[in-house]
Wavefront OBJ file of the C-alpha trace (Angstrom):
o trace
v 9.606 24.317 -10.087
v 9.797 21.542 -7.521
v 5.982 22.294 -5.852
v 4.842 21.843 -9.369
v 6.386 18.558 -9.821
v 4.561 17.543 -6.584
v 1.528 18.328 -7.700
v 1.527 16.228 -10.897
v 2.835 13.814 -8.836
v -0.039 13.929 -6.225
v -2.650 13.719 -9.468
v -1.098 10.440 -9.721
v -1.535 9.166 -6.169
v -5.415 9.151 -6.263
v -4.666 6.106 -8.741
v -2.303 4.350 -6.787
v -4.719 4.366 -3.789
v -6.973 1.966 -6.209
v -4.136 -0.586 -6.845
v -3.450 0.176 -2.736
v -6.958 -1.599 -2.005
v -6.481 -4.485 -3.725
v -2.805 -4.826 -2.049
v -4.145 -4.735 1.628
v -6.150 -8.158 0.626
v -2.818 -10.046 -0.345
v -1.243 -8.603 2.963
v -3.788 -10.300 5.294
v -2.533 -13.720 3.655
v 0.788 -13.094 4.877
v -0.083 -12.397 8.608
v -1.231 -15.506 9.566
v 2.624 -16.741 9.669
v 3.362 -14.240 12.275
v 0.579 -15.731 14.269
v 2.573 -18.842 13.812
v 5.572 -17.379 14.777
v 3.758 -16.289 18.377
v 2.334 -19.939 18.820
v 6.561 -20.623 18.530
l 1 2 3 4 5 6 7 8 9 10 11 12 13 14 15 16 17 18 19 20 21 22 23 24 25 26 27 28 29 30 31 32 33 34 35 36 37 38 39 40
């Protein structure tokens, strides 16, 4: 039964991937602060 549930979740995963693609851009913004830390 657990396996069947996992399959259902897998179907939802592709939808999450689409959102994840949009997330990388916002993540790039937080990265610059990391460079500032290097300067310190």
